[in-house]
N, C-alpha and C positions, 0 to 999 in steps of 0.2 A: 402311338398304338400300344395298348396294354398287352401283357403277355397272353391273357386268355384269348383275346381277339386275334392276335397274331397266330397262335397255334391252332385256333379253330379254323382259320383260313388255310393253314397248311394241311390239316386233315381233310377239309373240303376238297382241296386239290387232289389229295389221295383218292377220294371217292370218285372224282372225275377220271383220274388215270385208270382206276380199277374198272369203272364202267366201260371205258373204251377198251381195256384189256379183255374184258369178258366177251365183247362182240368180236374182237380179233380172234380170240380162242375159238368161238363158234365158227368163224369163217375158216380157220385153219383145219378144224375137224371136218367140216362139211365140204368146203371147196377144194382144199389141197389134199384131202383124204389122208391126213396124218393120224398116227396112232395116239390115243388119249394119253398113253403112258409117256410117249416122247414129248408131247406138248406139256405134260405136267412136270417132266423132269429136266429136259434140256434148257428151256428158257430160265428155269429157276436156278440151275447151275451157272448159267451165263450171268444172270442178275447178281448172284452172290459174288462171283468173280469180279464183276465191275465194282461193287462196293468195297470189297477187300483190297482191290487194286488201287483205290483212290489214295490210300496212304499205307503202303505195305509195312512200314516201320511200326505205325500205330496198331495195325492189325496184328502183327507179331507180338507186340507188348500186351495187347488185349488177351490173346490166346494164352500167353504165359501167366498172366495175372488172374485168370479165372479161378484157378485152384480146383481141388477135387469136387467140392460141393457145387461150385459154379458150373463145371463141365457136366455134372449129372443133370442139373437143371437145364442146361443148354441142350444136351442130347434129348431130354424129355420133350423140350420145345420142338426140336427138329422132327422127332418121330410123330408128334401130334400134328405138326404143320404138314408133313409129308402125306399123312393119311387124309387130313382135311382137304388139302389141295387136290389130291388125286380124286377124291369123291366129288369135289367141287367141279373139276373139269369134266369128269364123266357125266355128272348131272347136266352140265351145259350141252353135252352131245345128245342127251336123251330128251330133255324138255325145253331146250333153248336158253339163250343167255338171259333174256329178260325175266322169265319166270324163276330161274335159278337165283338170280340176283335179288329178287324181291323176297323169295322164300328164305334165302340164306342170309347174306350180309345185310339185306334190307329190313329184316325183322327178327327172325329167330336168333340170329347170332347176337344181336343187341340184347335180347332178353336174357340169353345165357350169360353174357358178359356181366350184366347188371346183377344177376343172382350170384354168380361166382365172386364178383367184387365185394358184395355184401358179406360173403362168408369168409373170404381169404384176405381181402384188402381192408376189412373193417368199415365198409361203407354201408350205412343203414338206410333202408327204404322207408320213406314216409308213406302215409295213407295215399297221398296223391300219386306217388310213384308206383304204389301197388296197383292203383287203378290203371296207370299207364301200361304196366306189364300185361294186364288183362286185355287191354286194347291191342297190344302187339300180337298176342295170341289170336284174337279175333280177326285181325288183319290177315294173318297167315291163313286162317280157314277160308276167308273170303277169296283170297288168291287161289286156293285149292279148288274152289267151286267151279264146276263145269258150266260153261256159258249156255249150253243147250238145255240141260234139264235141272240145273242148279244142284245137282248131286255133288258129293265130294269125290274127287279122283285122287287117289294116293297110290302112285306107282313107284317103281324103283328110283326113277330120277328125282321125284319129289322127296322120297325118303332120304336119298343121298344128300340132297341140298340141305335138309334139316340136320341130319346126323353130322355132316361135315362141319356145320356151325358149332356143334358141341366141342369137337376136337379143336377147332380154331379158337373158340372162346377160352378154353382151358389154357392154350398156348399164350393167348393175349395176357391173361392174368399173371402167368409166370414171367413173361417178358416185362410186364409193368414193374414187377418186384426187382428184376435184374437191372432194369434201366435206372433204378434209384442209386445204384453204385457203379454201373459200368457204362462205357461209351456207346453212343447210338450207332454210328456207322459200322464199325467192325462187328458188333452184336448182330445187326440186321444182315450183314454179309454172311456171317457164319450160319445164321438161321436159314438163309436161302440156299447156300452152297451145300450144306450137309443134308438139308431136306431133299434137294434135287438128287444128290448122290444116292441117298437111301431109296428114293423112288425108282431110279434107274437100276440099282442093284437088285431090288426085289423083282421088278418087272422082267429084267433080263434073265435072272436065275430061274424064274417060273415060266419062261418062254412066252411072255405076254406082249412083247414088243411087236412081234409080227414082222412085216416087211419094213426094212430100213428105208428112209426117205431118199429121194433123188437129191441132186445138188440144189435144185429149186426148193425142195422141202427143207433142207438144211439151212438154206438162206433165210427162209421164213422163221424157222425155230430160233436162229441166232438173233434175228432182228427183234423178235418178240421179247427177248431177254431184257431189254432196257425197261420194259413196262413193270415187271415185278420189282426190279431194283428201285425205281422211283416210287412205286406204289407202297412198298413195305417201309422204305425209309421215311416217307412223309407220314405214314400211318403211325409208325413207332415213335416218331418225334412228338406226337401229341400225348402219348401215354403218361410220361412222368410230369407233364406240364399241366394238363387239364383233366387227367384221370382216365381210367379205362372206360367208365360208363359214358362220359361225354364224348370221348373219341368214338365209341361204338355208335352213339346216336348220330353223330355227324356222318360217319361212314355209311349209315343206312341210306343216305341219299344216293348211293351207288345203284340202288334198285331202280329208282326213277330215271337216273342218268342213263342207265343201260337201255331202258325202253326208248328214251329220247334219241340216243345214238342210233339205235336200230331204225327208228322212224326216219331219221335224217338220211341214213344210208339207203333205205328203201325208196325214199323220195327221189334221190338222184340215180339209184340203180334198182329199178322196180323188180328186176329178175334176180336180185341177190338172194341167195339161199339162206335166209335168216328166219328163225322160228319165233314168232310173237306168241304171247299167251293165247289160250283157246278163246278167251273173252277179254279183249283189251279193256273194256269197261270195268269188269270185275277186278282185273289185275290192278288197274290204277286206283279203283275204289278201295280195294283191300290195302294197297300200299299207303293211301292217304290215311286210312284208319290207323295203320301201324305208325305212321308219322305223328299222328296226334298222341298216340301212346308213348312214343319215345320222347316227344316234347314234354309230356307230363312227368316222365321219368326223371327229367332234369329241370323241371320248373323251379325247384328249390335246390340249393346246393346240398350234396350228400354230406351227412354228418359223419365224422370220423371219431372213433374212440380215442380218448387221450391216455 
């Protein structure tokens, strides 16, 4: 198995994990009645602790070896990730897991990553890739279309899903550059841990956490923590090997996967409190248009400046 195929498979596994995570988040917000700030912060802290605890010695050496500029870049990544994750989770609570996944990681985040990679990672877009970018945007608008009157509905949740993609895309580009010279696992662990701590610090200081969970709620939060650990580690693994753009394209499958997971859950548990898109037909159609776009974005290898 060649390197590209190997890491493409790893990133596809990341998309599967994140699709499942998104549905679990929706369940935690709706069924267990947990605060979005707790769901955004606590599992992220747990996930970061898991990754850093895999090899404490290596994690310590990584932290000491980052240097001043490295820590500035790392803290920027954490602030961007914390903001993006918080808006992502809040969007799930407002518009449902499937629509958020298709609007966010399934399309717009890919577009932002490709654009930023062209600017900062010296990846140039061909004409074919530019057409793909347009199709991605078109796919987003189709997903936004209201199934009843075909009008466009853009509320707070939809805006959060798209804006969160901007923050997360910027963090992806910075992480890609860091991973060229730094180790994968401790970098991913620090990204999760510090992002989660920042989220909880801001939420607690502003009194946004509300009622703290019961023991059952804490159990759910701690259990969820394994998902961001696996999801981010496998996602970041692809960045230095197959590039930010291709990683983002493959990650876009999380949108379709999320809808699929929801449908499976609803098949076995019809009364499950999961929110599908207003029009499943338009959501899937828009997603497929976006997938054609992201396919064209990487139909030819990105050219890099020498």
